[in-house]
Residue, then its C-alpha position, 0 to 999 in steps of 0.5 A: m032654090n038657094s037659101r041664104s043664112p042670116d047675117p050674124p048679129r053684130d055687136p054694138a059699135g065700138v064696144l066689142g069689136t069684130r070676132a075673128q072666128s076661132p074653135i069652140g071652147t076657145p076664147a075668141i080673138l077680137k078685131c079692133p073696130s077702129c083698125g081692124a088688129s087682132v086683140q085678145p079678148e081680156l084686153p080692153f085697149c087695142g095695142s095698134c091704135g089705142g082705141r078702146i075694145t071692151s068695157v072693163t067697168n061693165a063687162l060680165a064674166c062667163p059663169n062657165c068660162g070666165r070670158l069677159n062679155d059686153p053686158t048686151n050679150a045674150f050668149c058668151p060667144a066663146c063657149g055658148t053659155t047663156l048670160g044674164p042673171g047668172a053672170r057675174p061682173a069681172a073681178k077686179a084684181a087685189p092690190p098688192p100688200t104695200t109696206k109703209p116706209s116707216e115700217r121698214t127695216a134694214s140689216l148689214l150682212l157681214l160677207d167672206r171674200a167668197f161673198k158668203i154670209t158670215n154674220k148679220y147685224p140688224l140696224h136698230g134705231a135711227l143711227t147705228t155707227v160702225g168702227r173698231q172700238g166704241a161704236d154700235i157695231n165693232f170689229p176690233d181685229d180690223a186695223y184698217l177701221s177707225p174707231v168710229h168709222a162710219q154712220f148709218v142712217m135709217m129715216d122714213g124707211i130710207l137707208s143712208v151711210r155717212d162717212l165719219g172722217s175715216r183714215n180709209g174712207t167708206w166705199v159703195y160698189l157700183d150697181q150702174p155707171h157713176r158719173l165721175v166729178d172732181g175729188d172722186q176716188i175710186l177702188i179698183g181691185s186693191q188700187v185707190l185712184r183720184y179723179k181730178r178735173l183740169g178744165y179747158p186751157g186758155p188760148r196760147p198766144p203765139e210766139q214773138d216771132q211767129t214760130r210754130r212749136l212743134g208737138s202732138l195736136t191730138p189730143s189737143a187738150d186734157i181736161a182731167n186725170l186719174a192719179q194712182i195713190r199710194a198708201d202715203g197719199s202720194a200719187r204714183d202714175i197718172v193717166h190724162l183724159s181728153p174728151g172723146r177718150s175712153l180708157k180701160l183698166g184691168r189686169e191683163q187687158g185695157e190701156w191702163q193695166f195693173p199686172y201685179d194686182a191679184s184682186m183685179s180682174g183681167m178686164h176690169a173697169h171702162i171709163r168713157s167720155e160723154d160730152a165733157d164729162f167721164v162715166i166709169s162702169d164695172a166691166g163684169s169684174r169679180n170684185g166690182v168698182a167702188v166709189a168713196v162716200r162723200g157726204e151722205r150716200q142713200l143705200q139700196h137693197d143688196t148694196r155692198l160696201l167696204v168699211g175698213d176690211q170688212l165687206l157688207r151688203v145691205e139687206m132691206s125688208 
């Protein structure tokens, strides 16, 4: 006479889902009651349909293996341990320790040309100036620094830098692409480039006798340019930018090359066109791409700056 084993007990609908068979002693894999997808037992929601798998607030941890169980279970389906008064509520993870913004501190790390730290300057108080003489932090032998060159502002845990009208500017190295705006100055290697917006030219009136002019039709308009700036402030080479045109810069590669600049990488920076704007990004160069500070610029942990001839890095804690 054939005997038929009784059907296994069913879980409460919509609470635990259907368990797939698994080896004894290993956590069981759950089946989502809505879509049937496999779900790890410790996850409260299905990754396929978003349906709830188990109740986190009422789940009990098995005292033997720690598996989360529905409070109606008499036995742990993973290890067979009897559940009941001995089962403990699932522990909630402790929130990570937080530091109040007002308690954050900042320092400036002085780097050599190999990017090794040679000195550390903690920023005490809300305002700290850097310069050649008469500042809070002085580098008296740096001829590229103005007497009082830049100011660092620490307010509510946020560090910012402001150039104080220095002759050579304060430069922040990019850690992400930068959208250029009219008047931006860029430092690539030892080359200073100035970005200028030209705008779109108006329609050209036809000649009186209707004769067409001979010339290149592509690109039809230049809407910006980059000028190489000499030490006396005059412009040397100028490269024009038009919509859809990308520009690569480097010592040995790219459309604009500077073979005489040993501080520039072979491929150093990339400027791409985005509609009517232009975005500059570092191309994995050794010395990076910096933009001159205009107004006040917020700084992050590990941001690098060039102030005069001093290479600095921000340390926040």
